[in-house]
C-alpha positions in Angstrom: 6.6 19.1 7.1 4.3 17.8 9.7 2.0 14.9 8.9 0.3 12.1 10.7 -0.3 8.5 9.8 -3.5 6.8 10.8 -5.9 4.0 9.8 -8.1 5.0 6.9 -11.8 5.7 7.4 -14.7 5.5 5.1 -14.8 9.3 4.7 -11.3 9.1 3.2 -12.3 6.9 0.2 -12.8 9.8 -2.3 -9.3 11.2 -1.6 -7.8 7.7 -1.6 -9.4 7.1 -5.0 -7.6 10.2 -6.3 -4.3 8.8 -5.0 -5.0 5.4 -6.6 -5.7 7.2 -9.9 -2.2 8.7 -9.7 -0.7 5.4 -8.8 -2.4 3.4 -11.6 -1.5 6.1 -14.2 2.1 5.1 -13.4 1.6 1.4 -13.7 1.1 -0.1 -17.1 -0.8 -3.2 -15.8 -3.6 -1.2 -14.2 -6.1 1.6 -15.2 -7.8 4.0 -12.9 -11.5 3.2 -12.4 -13.0 5.2 -9.5 -15.9 2.8 -9.0 -13.6 -0.3 -8.7 -11.2 1.4 -6.5 -13.9 2.7 -4.2 -15.5 -0.8 -4.0 -12.1 -2.3 -3.2 -11.4 0.2 -0.5 -14.8 -0.3 1.1 -14.1 -4.0 1.2 -10.7 -3.5 2.9 -12.1 -1.0 5.4 -15.1 -3.2 6.3 -12.9 -6.3 6.9 -14.1 -7.4 10.3 -11.6 -10.3 10.4 -8.7 -7.9 11.1 -6.7 -9.5 8.2 -6.2 -6.2 6.3 -5.5 -2.6 7.0 -5.3 0.7 5.1 -3.2 3.5 6.3 -3.2 7.2 5.2 -0.8 10.0 5.7 -2.6 13.3 6.5 -1.4 16.9 6.4 -3.8 19.8 7.1 -6.9 17.4 6.8 -5.8 16.3 3.3 -4.8 12.7 2.5 -1.4 13.0 0.9 -0.4 9.3 1.0 -1.7 5.8 1.5 -1.0 2.1 1.5 -2.7 -1.1 2.3 -1.7 -4.5 3.7 -3.4 -7.8 3.6 -2.7 -11.1 5.3 -2.0 -14.2 3.3 -1.0 -17.7 4.4 2.4 -18.9 3.1 3.2 -22.6 3.0 6.9 -21.6 2.5 6.8 -19.7 5.8 4.3 -22.0 7.5 2.0 -19.2 8.6 0.7 -15.7 7.9 2.6 -13.1 5.8 1.7 -9.7 4.6 1.1 -8.3 1.1 1.7 -4.6 0.8 -0.2 -2.8 -1.9 -1.2 0.7 -3.1 1.8 2.6 -1.7 1.5 6.2 -3.1 2.4 9.7 -1.9 1.2 12.8 -3.7 3.9 13.9 -6.1 4.4 17.3 -4.5 4.9 15.6 -1.1 7.4 13.0 -2.1 10.9 12.9 -0.5 9.6 14.2 2.8 9.5 10.9 4.7 5.9 10.2 4.2 6.4 6.9 2.3 8.9 5.8 4.9 6.4 6.6 7.6 3.7 4.6 5.9 6.0 1.6 5.5 7.0 1.8 9.1 3.3 1.8 10.1 2.7 -1.3 8.0 5.7 -3.1 9.6 4.3 -2.3 13.1 0.9 -3.7 12.0 2.6 -6.9 10.7 4.6 -7.2 13.8 1.5 -7.0 16.0 -0.1 -9.6 13.8 2.9 -11.9 14.1 3.5 -12.0 10.3 6.8 -13.4 9.4 7.3 -11.7 6.0 6.1 -8.7 4.1 6.1 -8.7 0.3 5.0 -6.4 -2.5 4.5 -6.2 -6.2 6.1 -3.2 -7.9 6.1 -1.9 -11.4 9.3 -2.8 -13.2 9.4 0.6 -15.1 8.9 2.8 -12.0 12.6 3.6 -11.3 11.9 6.1 -8.5 9.8 3.5 -6.6 12.4 0.8 -7.1 15.0 3.1 -5.6 12.7 4.0 -2.7 12.1 0.4 -1.8 15.8 -0.5 -2.1 16.6 2.5 0.3 13.9 1.2 2.6 15.5 -2.3 2.9 13.5 -4.2 0.4 15.3 -6.9 -1.6 14.4 -8.3 -5.0 13.7 -12.0 -5.3 13.6 -14.4 -8.2 9.8 -14.9 -8.3 7.9 -13.3 -11.2 4.4 -12.2 -10.8 1.8 -13.5 -13.4 -1.9 -13.1 -13.5 -5.0 -14.5 -15.2 -8.1 -12.4 -15.4 -11.3 -14.2 -14.5 
């Protein structure tokens, strides 16, 4: 299967919202909300500081996968690190190297930005995703994510 990976554009937001709806239907901590997802994507895409990026996988002018990365400052690392989010590939296109390609593009972006670490949050109940990340060289750590809604 031929596909390309490129930076997302504003015209991709509708298709990316559909992908996020698929992702958030798999994650018990989140709910699909097209308005919120569109607002978040617009903010990421309009980030003039260069501290975030959104990448899409495209096949026949259809967005079939996506992910985003944002820069954080880590006191543990003494500098910038990356936070990977929203990794999703359409169900019918999984297992074809698209997720691997998206992760590789994020690693290239982080390398260009001189980020020393890349981290992500993943749903503990999504066994296929856990296996995908393990095969892609990601390692579990002892930190536990918590949140407080404001």
